[in-house]
Backbone bond lengths (Angstrom), bond angles and torsions (degrees), N, CA, C in turn:
res aa  C-N    CA-C-N  psi(-1)  N-CA   C-N-CA  omega(-1)  CA-C   N-CA-C  phi
1 X - - - 1.484 - - 1.499 110.45 -
2 X 1.305 117.70 134.62 1.454 122.20 -179.77 1.525 109.19 -62.53
3 X 1.338 116.43 149.05 1.485 120.34 -171.72 1.550 111.17 -61.21
4 X 1.343 116.79 -44.38 1.474 117.35 -177.53 1.520 111.54 -68.11
5 X 1.342 118.51 -29.78 1.456 121.05 175.74 1.549 109.56 -70.99
6 X 1.333 115.46 -35.94 1.443 119.64 176.79 1.522 111.00 -62.89
7 X 1.309 116.92 -44.22 1.446 123.00 177.83 1.538 110.27 -61.76
8 X 1.335 116.25 -41.90 1.448 121.96 178.43 1.529 110.31 -60.63
9 X 1.318 115.47 -47.51 1.472 121.32 178.94 1.520 111.19 -56.91
10 X 1.333 115.58 -43.53 1.492 120.59 -179.23 1.547 110.03 -64.92
11 X 1.316 117.04 -39.12 1.484 118.60 177.39 1.523 110.57 -65.59
12 X 1.310 118.05 -40.81 1.480 119.79 178.09 1.547 109.90 -60.42
13 X 1.328 115.00 -44.90 1.478 119.77 -175.72 1.539 112.17 -67.26
14 X 1.317 116.93 -25.17 1.455 120.63 177.31 1.535 113.75 -81.90
15 X 1.301 115.22 -6.08 1.481 121.01 -171.93 1.513 112.07 -102.04
16 X 1.332 114.19 155.62 1.473 122.31 171.06 1.549 109.99 -114.58
17 X 1.333 114.18 -33.84 1.447 120.57 -179.31 1.528 109.89 -128.16
18 X 1.341 114.91 129.87 1.461 119.30 -177.93 1.523 111.96 -125.56
19 X 1.314 117.96 134.02 1.463 122.43 178.93 1.540 108.05 -109.15
20 X 1.333 116.67 132.37 1.466 121.35 175.72 1.498 107.91 -117.75
21 X 1.341 116.58 131.13 1.462 121.97 176.19 1.530 109.34 -134.15
22 X 1.319 116.73 167.80 1.446 121.79 177.99 1.513 110.15 -141.75
23 X 1.317 117.89 -174.96 1.438 120.77 -174.90 1.527 113.41 -70.49
24 X 1.294 115.92 161.34 1.489 122.15 177.08 1.515 108.83 -63.36
25 X 1.319 116.72 151.20 1.462 122.80 -176.08 1.518 111.31 47.87
26 X 1.340 115.64 63.58 1.486 119.49 -174.89 1.528 113.19 -62.90
27 X 1.334 114.71 144.20 1.457 121.42 175.26 1.534 107.04 -99.94
28 X 1.306 117.35 -172.86 1.482 121.20 -175.75 1.539 109.78 -65.89
29 X 1.321 118.88 -40.06 1.457 121.34 179.74 1.534 110.50 -61.58
30 X 1.328 115.45 -40.24 1.489 119.69 179.42 1.529 111.04 -63.39
31 X 1.327 117.90 -47.70 1.461 122.30 179.86 1.549 109.78 -63.32
32 X 1.302 117.10 -47.10 1.475 119.88 -174.77 1.546 109.90 -65.57
33 X 1.322 116.73 -45.05 1.478 119.47 -178.70 1.525 111.88 -65.32
34 X 1.340 115.03 -35.04 1.451 120.15 179.36 1.554 110.80 -66.14
35 X 1.341 114.89 -48.54 1.480 119.69 -179.09 1.551 109.69 -66.04
36 X 1.314 116.28 -42.41 1.465 120.22 179.64 1.521 111.01 -60.40
37 X 1.314 119.45 -40.20 1.448 122.43 178.73 1.521 109.37 -59.57
38 X 1.333 116.27 -47.21 1.463 120.39 176.86 1.506 113.29 -58.33
39 X 1.300 116.60 -46.65 1.460 123.04 -175.98 1.540 110.61 -67.30
40 X 1.316 116.77 -39.81 1.467 119.76 179.69 1.576 109.99 -67.03
41 X 1.302 116.67 -41.99 1.455 120.29 179.77 1.559 109.29 -63.50
42 X 1.327 117.00 -43.69 1.457 121.48 -179.54 1.548 111.18 -65.43
43 X 1.327 119.34 -28.44 1.433 120.15 176.57 1.513 112.07 -65.87
44 X 1.320 116.52 -41.77 1.456 120.60 -178.16 1.517 113.48 -87.23
45 X 1.339 116.68 -26.48 1.420 121.45 -176.43 1.562 109.47 -134.83
46 X 1.331 115.61 74.86 1.488 119.54 -171.91 1.554 115.02 -61.88
47 X 1.317 117.30 -19.62 1.464 121.17 -179.83 1.550 112.29 -88.20
48 X 1.298 114.82 -7.00 1.483 119.21 -176.39 1.552 109.63 -72.13
49 X 1.321 114.83 136.99 1.499 120.17 175.27 1.509 107.92 -90.58
50 X 1.286 118.45 108.93 1.433 124.21 -177.18 1.503 109.58 -116.29
51 X 1.340 118.38 122.90 1.467 123.23 -177.11 1.536 109.05 -121.33
52 X 1.345 115.09 132.70 1.469 122.15 173.06 1.525 110.02 -102.64
53 X 1.277 118.53 132.21 1.477 121.54 176.30 1.519 112.30 -124.99
54 X 1.333 114.29 134.36 1.480 120.81 175.09 1.485 107.76 -152.34
55 X 1.302 117.76 168.97 1.473 121.12 -179.35 1.528 112.15 -93.14
56 X 1.335 116.98 -0.21 1.442 120.73 178.27 1.501 109.21 -159.23
57 X 1.338 117.03 168.40 1.441 122.45 176.03 1.519 108.98 -112.31
58 X 1.318 120.47 166.73 1.498 120.93 177.21 1.473 112.83 -58.75
59 X 1.321 118.05 153.89 1.478 120.87 177.61 1.508 112.66 -87.49
60 X 1.318 119.12 -8.14 1.438 122.43 171.71 1.525 108.22 -123.57
61 X 1.323 115.74 156.38 1.467 119.75 -177.84 1.512 113.36 -71.56
62 X 1.312 116.68 125.27 1.459 121.77 173.00 1.521 107.53 -131.61
63 X 1.306 119.15 159.06 1.481 120.65 -177.58 1.532 112.53 -58.42
64 X 1.317 113.64 137.78 1.489 122.58 172.69 1.502 113.96 65.29
65 X 1.326 120.35 14.73 1.428 121.37 -178.85 1.517 113.30 -63.88
66 X 1.321 117.31 -25.12 1.459 122.68 179.32 1.514 112.82 -69.04
67 X 1.319 115.18 -14.46 1.464 118.87 179.21 1.520 111.99 -81.32
68 X 1.306 117.34 -8.60 1.475 121.92 177.23 1.534 109.78 -72.61
69 X 1.290 116.53 123.82 1.472 120.42 179.87 1.536 107.66 -86.88
70 X 1.344 116.67 114.36 1.443 120.26 179.41 1.506 110.33 -81.81
71 X 1.350 116.24 117.37 1.431 120.75 -174.09 1.563 110.51 -125.72
72 X 1.345 114.53 135.68 1.452 119.76 178.47 1.565 109.14 -75.42
73 X 1.326 114.87 -28.74 1.460 119.68 179.50 1.526 108.14 -134.24
74 X 1.314 116.19 141.20 1.460 121.87 -178.98 1.527 106.86 -109.44
75 X 1.313 115.82 101.54 1.468 120.29 -173.06 1.510 109.66 -118.76
76 X 1.325 115.88 159.66 1.461 120.55 -179.87 1.516 110.11 -66.75
77 X 1.331 116.72 138.27 1.447 122.61 178.69 1.511 111.35 -128.18
78 X 1.329 114.37 -139.91 1.473 119.38 -176.72 1.542 111.74 -97.10
79 X 1.364 115.43 15.91 1.472 118.12 178.33 1.524 111.78 -65.89
80 X 1.313 114.50 145.78 1.490 121.06 175.80 1.521 111.02 -97.91
81 X 1.319 116.12 -19.39 1.435 122.03 -179.52 1.515 112.20 -145.91
82 X 1.308 117.25 139.25 1.459 122.19 178.55 1.507 109.36 -115.47
83 X 1.326 116.67 128.57 1.461 121.59 178.14 1.537 109.26 -115.76
84 X 1.320 115.46 127.25 1.461 122.35 178.78 1.502 106.56 -107.02
85 X 1.329 119.01 127.90 1.462 121.21 179.28 1.529 109.94 -118.82
86 X 1.312 117.01 145.57 1.466 124.59 176.16 1.525 112.55 59.08
87 X 1.311 117.56 29.01 1.461 121.58 175.19 1.518 107.66 -154.86
88 X 1.316 115.79 150.66 1.452 122.12 -172.89 1.518 114.75 -90.21
89 X 1.337 116.77 -15.04 1.426 120.02 -175.17 1.518 111.25 -158.34
90 X 1.303 116.07 163.14 1.477 123.77 175.92 1.526 110.44 -59.66
91 X 1.308 117.16 -35.46 1.452 121.20 -176.64 1.508 112.73 -59.54
92 X 1.349 118.53 -29.72 1.439 122.13 -179.89 1.535 112.35 -78.39
93 X 1.326 116.61 -11.10 1.457 121.65 -176.55 1.511 114.97 -106.15
94 X 1.330 116.65 -23.25 1.474 119.30 -169.80 1.499 113.64 -117.10
95 X 1.319 114.01 159.20 1.481 122.05 169.13 1.521 104.25 -107.83
96 X 1.350 115.82 107.30 1.444 120.70 -173.06 1.527 111.97 -65.08
97 X 1.333 118.17 -16.98 1.474 120.62 177.18 1.503 111.86 -74.03
98 X 1.335 117.35 -25.76 1.467 122.34 -176.18 1.542 112.90 -112.20
99 X 1.338 114.94 -40.88 1.465 118.65 -172.06 1.506 110.97 -90.93
100 X 1.350 114.59 161.32 1.486 115.91 177.51 1.540 110.21 -130.14
101 X 1.331 117.17 9.48 1.458 120.65 -178.08 1.513 111.35 -61.43
102 X 1.342 117.12 -24.64 1.469 120.49 -177.85 1.546 110.84 -64.32
103 X 1.328 117.42 -17.59 1.491 120.60 -178.66 1.491 111.31 -91.86
104 X 1.306 119.34 2.91 1.461 121.27 -175.21 1.522 113.10 -65.42
105 X 1.297 114.34 150.54 1.512 120.34 172.42 1.506 109.68 -105.32
106 X 1.327 117.64 4.67 1.493 121.16 -178.85 1.555 107.55 -72.12
107 X 1.322 115.78 151.12 1.486 118.82 175.68 1.523 111.39 -62.61
108 X 1.328 114.21 143.24 1.486 120.60 -177.59 1.545 108.99 -124.09
109 X 1.322 116.35 129.55 1.466 120.56 173.98 1.524 107.76 -112.28
110 X 1.317 115.36 130.83 1.451 121.36 178.72 1.530 108.72 -109.11
111 X 1.334 115.32 122.09 1.480 120.05 177.99 1.556 104.06 -116.13
112 X 1.317 114.62 108.98 1.463 120.50 -173.05 1.500 112.16 -139.48
113 X 1.320 117.52 172.20 1.431 121.73 178.26 1.539 113.19 -137.18
114 X 1.313 116.78 -1.81 1.456 120.65 179.17 1.505 111.12 -76.52
115 X 1.316 116.00 150.16 1.466 121.56 -179.79 1.502 113.74 -67.72
116 X 1.365 114.80 -29.68 1.460 120.24 179.51 1.526 108.30 -98.22
117 X 1.312 118.07 94.97 1.460 122.16 178.77 1.528 108.41 -119.39
118 X 1.309 116.58 120.56 1.458 120.37 178.90 1.490 108.73 -112.97
119 X 1.304 119.36 127.51 1.462 122.16 179.90 1.532 108.50 -115.57
120 X 1.312 114.81 161.68 1.461 120.43 178.80 1.506 109.45 -147.44
121 X 1.321 116.98 167.25 1.473 122.49 176.50 1.548 111.39 55.75
122 X 1.278 117.77 27.31 1.458 120.07 177.84 1.514 114.90 69.67
123 X 1.359 116.81 28.71 1.454 119.57 178.76 1.497 111.23 -57.35
124 X 1.346 115.83 149.94 1.459 122.11 171.69 1.532 106.75 -87.41
125 X 1.346 116.18 117.49 1.458 120.69 -179.06 1.503 110.99 -107.83
126 X 1.364 115.02 127.33 1.443 122.34 175.80 1.501 107.37 -114.03
127 X 1.311 116.15 106.13 1.464 121.13 -177.59 1.501 109.92 -152.42
128 X 1.313 115.42 105.72 1.473 121.88 178.55 1.529 112.79 -102.72
129 X 1.367 113.89 19.74 1.465 123.31 177.51 1.551 109.11 52.38
130 X 1.297 115.53 51.42 1.475 121.11 178.67 1.540 109.76 -85.53
131 X 1.344 114.52 -178.07 1.459 120.39 -175.40 1.518 112.02 -66.97
132 X 1.292 117.40 -27.64 1.452 121.40 -170.85 1.554 109.19 -161.39
133 X 1.317 115.48 160.18 1.461 118.35 171.37 1.523 110.75 -63.89
134 X 1.312 117.24 -32.09 1.470 122.21 178.54 1.552 108.09 -59.46
135 X 1.285 117.45 -50.47 1.487 120.42 179.44 1.506 110.68 -60.37
136 X 1.337 115.88 -42.72 1.496 119.91 -178.29 1.540 109.99 -62.28
137 X 1.339 118.28 -45.82 1.433 120.65 179.62 1.533 110.42 -60.40
138 X 1.301 117.84 -43.93 1.459 122.90 178.97 1.523 109.72 -57.95
139 X 1.330 116.94 -51.94 1.458 122.72 -178.87 1.541 112.48 -61.71
140 X 1.299 116.55 -38.63 1.486 122.67 -177.87 1.534 108.90 -64.29
141 X 1.313 117.49 -50.27 1.474 119.16 -175.16 1.524 110.13 -75.54
142 X 1.322 118.51 -26.12 1.483 119.71 174.64 1.513 109.58 -63.29
143 X 1.333 116.09 -39.88 1.468 121.26 178.57 1.520 111.22 -70.68
144 X 1.311 116.83 -38.67 1.488 121.16 -178.28 1.526 111.65 -68.91
145 X 1.347 117.60 -42.94 1.472 121.91 -175.44 1.516 113.10 -87.02
146 X 1.324 117.85 -21.67 1.444 120.67 178.46 1.531 112.45 55.67
147 X 1.313 117.79 -125.74 1.456 122.38 -177.49 1.533 112.27 -66.15
148 X 1.304 118.12 -16.59 1.435 121.63 179.66 1.565 112.23 -93.46
149 X 1.301 115.87 4.60 1.454 121.37 178.04 1.539 110.41 -62.55
150 X 1.342 115.65 131.90 1.429 120.04 -179.46 1.542 111.50 -138.14
151 X 1.329 115.39 141.14 1.479 121.31 177.04 1.495 108.02 -109.74
152 X 1.342 116.21 117.53 1.473 120.14 176.57 1.532 107.66 -87.37
153 X 1.326 118.28 165.42 1.476 120.44 176.46 1.495 112.44 -56.26
154 X 1.340 118.05 -40.65 1.472 119.70 179.08 1.546 111.74 -64.51
155 X 1.297 117.30 -43.00 1.461 121.30 177.51 1.507 110.70 -64.09
156 X 1.333 116.36 -39.84 1.486 120.95 177.20 1.494 111.22 -58.77
157 X 1.281 119.16 -45.05 1.465 122.01 179.47 1.464 112.90 -66.15
158 X 1.352 116.20 -45.05 1.486 121.38 179.81 1.515 110.30 -61.08
159 X 1.341 117.08 -41.31 1.440 121.51 -179.91 1.520 111.18 -58.68
160 X 1.320 115.49 -46.50 1.444 118.78 -179.62 1.519 114.26 -69.77
161 X 1.330 117.18 -40.31 1.453 119.94 176.01 1.529 111.38 -60.43
162 X 1.324 116.89 -48.04 1.457 119.83 -176.69 1.507 114.57 -65.45
163 X 1.329 116.42 -40.62 1.447 120.12 -179.76 1.510 111.67 -69.54
164 X 1.331 116.82 -46.46 1.475 119.97 -178.89 1.508 110.34 -61.15
165 X 1.364 116.65 -40.75 1.456 119.50 -178.65 1.514 113.38 -65.91
166 X 1.345 116.51 -40.00 1.472 119.94 -173.85 1.541 114.86 -89.95
167 X 1.328 115.34 -8.77 1.471 118.49 177.64 1.531 111.68 -109.32
168 X 1.392 115.42 3.45 1.454 117.75 -176.96 1.516 113.20 58.94
169 X 1.340 114.61 44.69 1.483 121.67 -177.48 1.537 108.57 61.90
170 X 1.345 116.04 44.02 1.486 123.58 172.72 1.522 111.93 72.66
171 X 1.339 119.50 13.54 1.452 121.52 -177.11 1.519 115.21 -89.11
172 X 1.351 116.64 -14.04 1.474 120.15 -179.20 1.549 109.28 -82.96
173 X 1.325 115.16 155.90 1.444 121.64 178.02 1.524 113.45 -62.34
174 X 1.313 117.06 -19.51 1.477 120.41 -178.62 1.513 111.88 -69.63
175 X 1.351 117.88 -14.91 1.468 119.85 178.89 1.523 109.54 -72.63
176 X 1.334 115.00 129.59 1.446 122.44 -177.40 1.519 108.88 -125.32
177 X 1.340 117.93 168.29 1.486 119.23 173.06 1.545 112.29 -54.72
178 X 1.343 116.78 -35.02 1.452 119.94 177.69 1.529 111.80 -63.09
179 X 1.359 114.34 -38.70 1.481 119.71 178.04 1.495 109.08 -57.62
180 X 1.317 117.34 -47.47 1.443 122.53 -177.25 1.520 112.52 -66.98
181 X 1.345 115.09 -34.09 1.491 117.64 176.54 1.499 113.06 -67.87
182 X 1.350 114.19 -40.57 1.476 118.82 176.69 1.519 110.57 -63.47
183 X 1.306 116.46 -44.33 1.462 121.34 178.76 1.522 110.81 -60.96
184 X 1.344 116.24 -42.63 1.469 119.85 -178.93 1.524 110.46 -65.90
185 X 1.312 118.80 -39.23 1.454 122.25 176.98 1.505 111.24 -58.11
186 X 1.348 115.03 -43.51 1.477 119.41 -179.91 1.513 110.70 -70.88
187 X 1.288 117.06 -41.94 1.502 122.55 -178.13 1.510 110.39 -62.68
188 X 1.355 117.12 -31.69 1.453 121.57 -179.72 1.557 110.82 -66.03
189 X 1.340 115.99 -30.76 1.458 120.59 179.92 1.502 110.99 -80.48
190 X 1.361 117.70 -42.65 1.439 121.88 179.45 1.535 108.32 -150.56
191 X 1.305 116.69 116.86 1.457 122.34 -173.17 1.545 110.63 -83.79
192 X 1.357 114.25 117.28 1.465 120.24 175.94 1.516 109.28 -106.63
193 X 1.298 119.31 125.57 1.450 124.02 179.69 1.516 110.32 -71.32
194 X 1.367 117.42 121.15 1.462 120.21 -176.83 1.556 113.22 -63.97
195 X 1.320 115.18 -37.74 1.456 118.59 178.04 1.508 112.29 -63.46
196 X 1.337 115.26 -44.46 1.446 119.44 176.89 1.530 111.49 -64.32
197 X 1.335 115.94 -39.94 1.469 121.29 177.23 1.522 110.72 -61.24
198 X 1.333 116.40 -47.15 1.460 120.90 -177.89 1.542 110.01 -64.98
199 X 1.294 115.45 -39.53 1.502 120.11 177.19 1.491 110.69 -61.17
200 X 1.353 115.78 -43.63 1.448 120.16 179.43 1.536 110.36 -64.50
201 X 1.339 116.44 -43.25 1.472 119.32 179.64 1.518 111.49 -64.77
202 X 1.334 117.12 -31.31 1.454 122.45 -175.20 1.494 114.45 -81.23
203 X 1.309 120.49 -13.85 1.433 124.31 179.24 1.534 111.88 -66.54
204 X 1.309 115.67 141.10 1.456 118.21 174.34 1.531 109.38 -142.03
205 X 1.340 117.95 149.62 1.470 120.99 -172.97 1.543 112.17 -71.92
206 X 1.312 114.96 156.57 1.496 120.11 -179.89 1.516 110.17 -58.72
207 X 1.307 117.42 -35.13 1.463 119.68 -177.27 1.476 114.99 -63.98
208 X 1.349 117.69 -11.33 1.444 121.05 177.36 1.517 112.42 -83.21
209 X 1.339 117.31 -14.99 1.467 120.33 -176.98 1.528 112.51 -63.10
210 X 1.369 120.16 -46.76 1.477 118.35 177.01 1.541 111.09 -61.79
211 X 1.344 118.05 -31.13 1.436 120.27 176.88 1.537 112.52 -67.52
212 X 1.335 114.09 -39.53 1.488 118.28 177.56 1.532 109.05 -61.10
213 X 1.330 116.53 -43.29 1.451 121.71 179.91 1.554 110.09 -60.28
214 X 1.323 115.64 -45.89 1.485 120.05 177.96 1.517 111.95 -60.00
215 X 1.321 116.03 -46.26 1.440 120.21 179.11 1.551 110.87 -57.92
216 X 1.347 116.52 -47.47 1.461 121.01 -174.29 1.543 112.34 -63.92
217 X 1.325 115.87 -24.97 1.479 118.10 177.17 1.514 112.11 -65.13
218 X 1.337 117.20 -18.86 1.461 120.19 -179.90 1.501 113.08 -100.57
219 X 1.374 116.94 5.03 1.451 118.88 -176.10 1.526 114.41 -54.59
220 X 1.316 116.75 130.08 1.450 124.16 175.87 1.515 108.42 -131.24
221 X 1.343 117.36 142.04 1.440 123.54 176.75 1.546 111.03 -124.17
222 X 1.325 115.08 123.11 1.463 120.47 178.86 1.551 105.90 -120.55
223 X 1.297 117.46 108.77 1.474 120.75 -178.54 1.497 108.29 58.27
224 X 1.349 115.90 -118.95 1.497 117.75 -178.32 1.540 111.11 -103.91
225 X 1.348 116.29 18.90 1.460 121.37 177.69 1.529 110.50 -112.63
226 X 1.340 116.34 138.58 1.467 119.57 175.95 1.535 106.90 -126.57
227 X 1.327 116.13 152.81 1.446 119.19 176.04 1.537 112.15 -152.32
228 X 1.319 115.09 152.11 1.468 121.22 173.88 1.528 107.46 -135.31
229 X 1.305 115.32 157.92 1.468 118.70 176.02 1.518 108.61 -150.02
230 X 1.319 115.35 167.50 1.465 120.87 177.64 1.542 106.18 -139.38
231 X 1.310 117.48 142.66 1.457 120.85 178.17 1.498 111.69 -117.37
232 X 1.331 116.27 172.40 1.457 120.58 -174.38 1.545 112.14 -66.09
233 X 1.337 116.78 -32.38 1.430 120.53 178.49 1.532 111.57 -62.77
234 X 1.300 115.23 -43.05 1.471 120.65 178.20 1.535 112.44 -64.03
235 X 1.328 113.07 -37.46 1.489 120.19 179.71 1.527 108.81 -64.09
236 X 1.309 117.34 -49.78 1.486 120.21 -178.88 1.527 111.14 -67.62
237 X 1.310 119.24 -45.70 1.435 124.79 -177.75 1.538 110.88 -58.76
238 X 1.305 117.86 -40.56 1.451 121.92 -175.57 1.535 114.45 -97.80
239 X 1.308 115.25 4.21 1.480 121.14 177.76 1.547 112.03 62.14
240 X 1.305 115.91 39.64 1.481 119.66 -175.73 1.537 108.96 -82.05
241 X 1.309 114.65 149.91 1.465 121.18 179.58 1.510 111.62 -100.47
242 X 1.304 116.27 162.71 1.482 121.49 177.52 1.489 110.01 -60.19
243 X 1.332 117.57 -46.30 1.483 119.25 -178.00 1.525 110.52 -65.86
244 X 1.329 115.79 -40.86 1.444 120.95 179.62 1.494 111.80 -59.75
245 X 1.319 118.04 -45.94 1.480 122.03 178.96 1.514 110.86 -64.35
246 X 1.328 117.34 -44.93 1.468 122.11 -176.95 1.529 108.85 -65.22
247 X 1.320 118.60 -43.72 1.465 121.17 -178.43 1.555 111.06 -68.58
248 X 1.331 114.29 -37.64 1.489 117.72 177.18 1.518 111.08 -65.32
249 X 1.341 115.96 -39.34 1.466 120.78 177.12 1.521 111.05 -59.98
250 X 1.310 116.45 -44.39 1.473 119.78 -177.31 1.570 109.11 -68.84
251 X 1.302 117.59 -39.20 1.468 120.48 -179.86 1.545 110.19 -64.05
252 X 1.332 116.17 -48.54 1.481 118.57 -178.27 1.544 113.08 -68.49
253 X 1.325 113.14 -33.36 1.478 119.45 177.14 1.514 112.86 -64.32
254 X 1.307 117.18 -44.59 1.480 121.38 -173.24 1.520 115.35 -97.55
255 X 1.340 116.85 -26.13 1.457 120.08 -171.24 1.549 114.73 -115.90
256 X 1.302 116.95 -4.96 1.477 117.11 -168.72 1.532 112.71 -131.69
257 X 1.329 117.37 -54.11 1.454 121.21 -161.72 1.542 112.84 -60.60
258 X 1.353 117.58 -37.17 1.497 122.00 -179.38 1.502 113.28 -85.38
259 X 1.330 115.53 -7.88 1.491 118.17 -169.07 1.523 111.29 -105.82
260 X 1.297 118.40 12.27 1.454 123.14 170.85 1.531 107.17 -77.04
261 X 1.320 115.76 138.02 1.474 119.49 -176.76 1.545 108.83 -57.83
262 X 1.323 116.36 129.09 1.468 121.29 -179.82 1.525 115.01 87.07
263 X 1.318 116.99 -6.57 1.457 122.16 -179.54 1.525 109.34 -102.91
264 X 1.355 118.46 137.81 1.435 122.26 -179.51 1.504 112.78 -120.89
265 X 1.365 116.63 -18.21 1.446 119.41 179.18 1.532 109.30 -159.20
266 X 1.349 114.14 169.03 1.470 116.28 -178.57 1.532 110.64 176.64
267 X 1.305 115.63 -168.42 1.465 119.87 -179.83 1.520 112.48 -151.41
268 X 1.286 113.74 158.28 1.458 122.29 177.84 1.561 108.38 -125.43
269 X 1.346 116.14 129.76 1.447 121.64 -176.34 1.516 109.80 -114.27
270 X 1.357 115.63 134.79 1.457 118.66 -178.76 1.554 109.05 -144.97
271 X 1.328 118.10 162.54 1.459 119.03 175.21 1.536 108.91 -73.98
272 X 1.349 115.80 150.33 1.432 119.99 169.55 1.513 107.06 -93.48
273 X 1.304 114.77 105.47 1.479 120.08 -171.59 1.513 113.89 -67.08
274 X 1.295 118.98 -12.78 1.462 123.86 -178.51 1.541 113.28 -79.96
275 X 1.343 115.33 -22.39 1.452 118.41 -172.78 1.550 110.01 -137.19
276 X 1.330 118.42 143.17 1.441 121.10 176.98 1.513 111.98 -69.98
277 X 1.324 116.95 148.07 1.466 122.07 176.10 1.560 111.96 55.23
278 X 1.295 115.91 32.15 1.476 120.95 -177.60 1.542 110.58 -124.32
279 X 1.313 115.84 140.16 1.460 121.29 -177.38 1.529 108.97 -135.01
280 X 1.311 113.34 165.40 1.484 118.17 -175.08 1.521 107.52 -140.23
281 X 1.323 116.65 124.42 1.484 120.84 179.05 1.505 108.85 -113.46
282 X 1.327 115.36 133.56 1.472 122.38 177.29 1.507 109.17 -116.33
283 X 1.312 116.78 131.71 1.454 123.83 179.34 1.537 110.88 -109.94
284 X 1.303 116.22 144.39 1.484 122.55 172.61 1.521 107.98 -137.28
285 X 1.344 113.75 143.20 1.469 118.50 -178.39 1.551 108.15 -138.73
286 X 1.290 114.68 176.70 1.458 124.09 -179.18 1.506 109.87 -120.27
287 X 1.295 118.32 143.73 1.463 123.58 -178.25 1.500 109.53 -51.45
288 X 1.356 113.85 132.09 1.459 118.87 175.39 1.549 113.54 91.53
289 X 1.346 115.53 -0.36 1.454 118.08 -178.87 1.530 110.62 -119.00
290 X 1.273 120.01 -132.71 1.473 121.66 -171.77 1.540 113.10 -74.68
291 X 1.304 115.93 134.60 1.470 121.64 171.05 1.509 108.05 -82.07
292 X 1.318 117.67 102.55 1.456 120.71 -174.19 1.545 111.22 -82.30
293 X 1.330 117.27 -13.71 1.477 119.27 177.34 1.521 111.21 -64.09
294 X 1.339 116.64 -33.03 1.456 121.71 178.44 1.527 112.49 -65.72
295 X 1.380 113.73 -38.97 1.463 118.17 178.10 1.526 111.74 -68.36
296 X 1.329 116.21 -43.52 1.443 121.71 179.84 1.560 109.71 -62.58
297 X 1.269 116.75 -38.71 1.472 119.90 178.13 1.536 110.54 -65.17
298 X 1.311 116.86 -38.67 1.466 120.79 176.98 1.549 111.97 -59.15
299 X 1.356 115.47 -30.00 1.449 121.73 -179.90 1.502 112.84 -92.46
300 X 1.322 117.01 3.85 1.488 121.30 178.36 1.483 113.65 93.18
301 X 1.327 117.76 8.69 1.458 123.31 178.76 1.490 111.65 -105.04
302 X 1.337 117.55 -148.38 1.451 120.56 -179.37 1.521 109.90 -176.75
303 X 1.314 114.85 -170.77 1.479 120.82 179.84 1.489 112.14 142.56
304 X 1.298 116.40 -142.57 1.458 122.61 -174.58 1.531 108.43 -117.92
305 X 1.367 112.84 179.80 1.448 120.20 177.54 1.499 113.85 -62.08
306 X 1.357 115.10 -37.28 1.460 120.41 -175.82 1.516 115.24 -105.92
307 X 1.337 117.21 -9.27 1.471 121.44 -179.89 1.505 107.33 -149.39
308 X 1.354 115.72 126.14 1.431 119.95 -179.87 1.521 109.32 -156.68
309 X 1.325 116.50 170.43 1.434 121.41 -177.11 1.515 111.86 -157.93
310 X 1.335 116.39 163.71 1.456 120.00 -179.81 1.518 109.82 -156.18
311 X 1.329 117.89 141.88 1.476 122.81 171.84 1.525 109.03 -83.51
312 X 1.330 115.88 151.34 1.452 120.88 179.08 1.504 111.47 -136.97
313 X 1.328 116.90 150.36 1.442 120.96 172.70 1.543 106.80 -111.27
314 X 1.340 113.99 125.84 1.484 120.69 -179.53 1.528 108.62 -164.47
315 X 1.322 115.36 150.25 1.439 120.90 -179.69 1.512 112.16 -76.51
316 X 1.309 116.82 -31.98 1.487 122.34 -177.59 1.515 110.78 -134.09
317 X 1.331 114.67 164.17 1.454 120.47 175.45 1.508 112.26 -61.50
318 X 1.345 114.66 -38.33 1.432 119.20 -179.69 1.515 112.80 -65.35
319 X 1.323 116.40 -38.33 1.464 120.80 177.98 1.525 110.01 -66.32
320 X 1.340 115.78 -41.62 1.483 120.98 178.06 1.498 110.59 -64.06
321 X 1.337 117.59 -41.24 1.463 121.63 177.66 1.515 110.95 -62.00
322 X 1.334 116.63 -41.16 1.464 119.90 -178.83 1.539 110.50 -61.87
323 X 1.336 115.39 -37.26 1.499 119.64 179.77 1.540 110.04 -67.38
324 X 1.326 115.54 -40.35 1.480 119.34 178.47 1.523 110.66 -63.39
325 X 1.330 115.20 -49.99 1.473 118.65 -177.55 1.545 111.99 -65.15
326 X 1.316 115.85 -32.11 1.447 119.24 175.56 1.547 111.91 -61.58
327 X 1.371 113.94 -42.64 1.460 119.13 177.19 1.532 110.96 -67.60
328 X 1.314 116.69 -42.05 1.497 121.07 177.22 1.489 110.80 -57.68
329 X 1.295 117.75 -49.50 1.464 121.08 -175.60 1.552 112.50 -71.19
330 X 1.320 115.16 -23.79 1.461 119.52 175.04 1.532 111.36 -71.45
331 X 1.320 116.69 -39.09 1.452 122.74 -177.96 1.501 114.08 -85.43
332 X 1.371 115.12 -41.51 1.446 120.22 -175.60 1.504 108.81 -97.75
333 X 1.308 116.49 112.23 1.459 121.76 -178.94 1.528 111.55 -93.83
């Protein structure tokens, strides 16, 4: 057993109550890796009290999603151990104006896959730079449990959902032979059709259509970069909903912004509905063009070369946009 996995196992065995959290505005990999961590711990330690906390649940049905405790504030409780998945630090998970978990003295384990992982307070970091947090969680518990490792149908589905979502159906460079082996192990237990999965991921509600229209009215193209944004005035004026704006943002981010003729990368900016004066920018790029992870890092966020994001503090959408463009123009000459 690898040393860091041995230390993780020891921390689990010393605990009675475990809290699992992930980054703000969780994506499919974040949700899947969080639920998988809970399910794997419960398989080996059925009496363990394991709680998952997030500010929202997935927009499509995935196994065990109802076990996620939706919390407006993430505060310290009776947990003996805190596990962070798909994020490199507590800062990516918390709103320091509302939450107090950052002040905890409890041991913290970080399970991540991003190249930029920052730890503090002597956290135990498990990061083998895999394709996804989902793959990392799978590999970690396989090493911990050894011959007692078991894949349930729920874990099998979550493994496939998380990996497919974060590798772009295995098209990103982060996909390795190990990724495919993990996926194959899960698929052998419960076969999930990739086409059906992608179709399910690609669906968006009708209420997002007015938000898409509002976003597109702000479309700007600079050389091979495109961007759109939405502000609070537009949301109120057009009667847009939180879900509509979020789904429109995801659609434009993944299916539109890079696919305009002559465009290779770009970003989508939206309000963070959970916090006042807060915004969230998502970047997407194409292989061989702009490394958007560098720009996100400049803004205090992180991610990968082709997909990254960052939180922002600003009074208005225009102020937030100005901050993003300032970072872009600083990095991109």
